[in-house]
N, C-alpha and C positions, 0 to 999 in steps of 0.2 A: 504494499500499499504506500502511495506517495505521501510524503510529509510536506506541510506548508508552514510558513512562518506565522500564519494565523488562519483560523477556520474560514474557508471560502464561503461566499454568499450562496444562498440557495438558487437553484436554476429557475429562471422565469418560465412560466408556463401559462397555458390557456385552457379553460374547461372545454370538454367535448360533450356534445349532446348524447345523452343516453349511456354515458360511460363514466366510471369512476376514475379511469386513467386520464391523465391530462397530456396535452400536446406541448413538448418542451420547445422553447424558443431560443434560437441562436442569434439571429439578427433581424432588424426591422428596416425595411426599405420603403420609401414613399415616393409616389410619382407626382410631380408638380404639374398643375394646369392641364388636367386630362379631361376636362369638360369645357367645351367652347365658351359657353356663357360665363362660367366662372373665370376663365382666362380673360375675357373681355372686362368683367367687373373689376379685375385687378390691374387693368390697363395694358393688356398684352394681346397680340394678334395670334390666335391659336392655329392659324393655317401655315405659319412659317417656322414653327419650332419642332424639332424632333423631341421625343420624350427625354426628360431629365429627371434625376433622382436625388433625394437627400435621405439621411438616415436618422433614426432615433436609437438610443441605447435600449437593449432588450429589457433592462430593468426599469425602463420608463413605462412599462405596461401597467395599465389599470384595468383589472378584471373583476369578475364576480360581483358586478353591480356596486363596486366600491364608490365611496364619495371622493370627489376631487377637491383637495385643499387648494383654494385660490392661490396661484403661485406668486412668489415675490417679484419685485422689480417690473411690474406691469400694471397698467390701468386699462388694458384693452385685451382681455382674454377672449379669443374667438373659438367657436365650434366649427368643425368640418366633418360632415357625415361621409363615410367611405366604406366601400367593399374591401374586406381584407382577404387576401389569398394566402393560404398556408402551403408551403412547399413540402412535399413528402418524398420526392425522388430528385436528387440533385443532378447537376450537369452544367456543361459549358457550351456556348454556341448552340443553344437549343432552337431548332426550327419551330416557328409558330405552329406549324401543322402538328408537331409532336408535343407542344407545350402542355396541353391539357393532361397528358399522362404523367406530368410532374407535379400536378396540383393534388394535394391531400384533402383540402377542404376550404370552406368559406365561413366568414363571420362578419357581423356588423362592426364597424369601427368608428372612432372619433379622433381625428387628428387635431388635438387642442393646440392652439398657437398663441404665443405672446405677440400679437400683431404690431404693437408699437415697437417692440425690439426688432421684429423682422423689417419694418419700414426703415428703421435707423440703419440696420445692417445693409439693406439694399442701397440706401443713399450713399453709404460709405464704401460700397463695393466689398463688403466683408461677408463671411459665411453666416448661415442662418442658425448655427447649432444651438445657441442659447434661446432662440425664438421658438424652436421646434422640438428640442431634445431635453426639455426640463423634466423633473420628476412628475410621474403620473400623466404625462402628456399623450400617451398612446392608449386611449380607451379601446377595449376589445371585448366583444360579446362572446357568446358560446359558439364554438367551432362545430360546423356541420360537415361530416365527411362527404366527399364527392360520391362515394359508393352509395350513399343514402339519398342524395338530393340531385345529383347530376351537375352539369356545368351551369354557371350563372353568367349568361351573356345578355340578359334583358330582365326587366322587372323593376318595379317602383323602388326608389330610394328616397326617403324623406326624413326630415328632422323637425322636431317640435321643441319649443321652449315653453314650459308650463302649459302644455297642451295646444299652443298656437303654432301652426305650420310656418317654418322659416325657410326650409329647403325642400323642394319637391321636384324630383327628376326621375330619370330612368337609366338603368345601367347601359342600355343600348346607345345612350348619348355619349359614352366615352369616346374620345378621339382615338385612343389606342386600346384595342380590346385586350382582355386578359392574356390570350395567347401571344399577342404582339408585345405586351409589356414583359411577360416572362422571357420571350425570345430576346428582346433588346437588352434587358438587364443581364441575361446570361452571357451576352457578348462582352460585358464589362467586368463581371466577376463570376466566378464559379458558384452557382447556387448549391446549397446543401440542405438536407432535411432539417426542418426547424426554422427556416427562414420565413418571415412574414412580409407580404407586400401590400401596403396601403395604396389603393389604385386611383386616388384622386377624388375630388368633391364637386358636386353640382353648384350652380350659382345660389346665392342667398346667404353666404357666410356672414356672421355678425357676432357682436359681443354678447357675453353672458355674465351675469352678476351673482354674487353670493346669495344663496337661498333658492336659486332657480334650479329647475330640473330639466335636463336635456335628454331627449329620447331619440334614438336613431332606429329606423325601421327599414328593412329590405325584404321584399317579397320572398317567402320561403325560408327565411332565417329568423333566429331568435332576436328580439329587440335588445338594444343596449340602452340602459337608463343610468344617468349619472347626475347626482346632486352636487352642486357647487357649494362648498362650505368654507 
C-alpha cells in the first residue's frame, strides 16, 4: 500500500439512478457558447467560432441536492443550466460517429459562474479559472446510464428560479452536438473514464441571490435543485 504525507481527499463522485454505486469523477470539462442565442446575449457571433473548453476542479462538484454557499468575492453569481455527459470509455481522436459509444450517461447540471470576475478576466485578457472553478461551482444531478435512457440529442432544457422560468430551450439547439463535442475534445486531450463534460447553456442566464432556489430540468433526466444560502 502506498504511503502519503497526509491522508488524500476522498474521490469526487456523482449519484447514479437506481444504484447504490456512484460514478467516480476524474475531470470536468465545459464547452463555452454552445447555444447560439446564449452566445449572442454574451456579445459573440456563434457562427464563426469552433468549440472551446474550460475546466473546473473535480472537487468543485455539488451533488445530492446540496445547498450552494454564496461564494466570496462576487456580487453577481449566475446560473447556467447544462446537459452533463459522463465518459465511460476513454480514447483519443474519437470520430463523432463513434463518440456515443464512449458516453456512460447523462445528468442535469448547473455551471455556476461569478460573472463579475469573468467580465474582469475577459477585459484583462486573463483566464477564467476563478470565475468558473470556485468551490461548489459544478452542480450535478443524478446520473442516468445510456443503457437505460439512450442518447440525449433533443429534449427540453429549462431552469427556474423560485418557480419562475428563466431559461427555456432544447438540446437540439446546441451548435455542436454531443458526438461532435466528444470528438473535438478528444483531439485535444485523451478522454478517460470518469470525465464529465458540461455541454453549454441556452439563453437566459442571470443572477441568483441568497435564499433563492434554482431548479434545472431536462426531459428524461432527474431534476437538479439547488438552494443558495
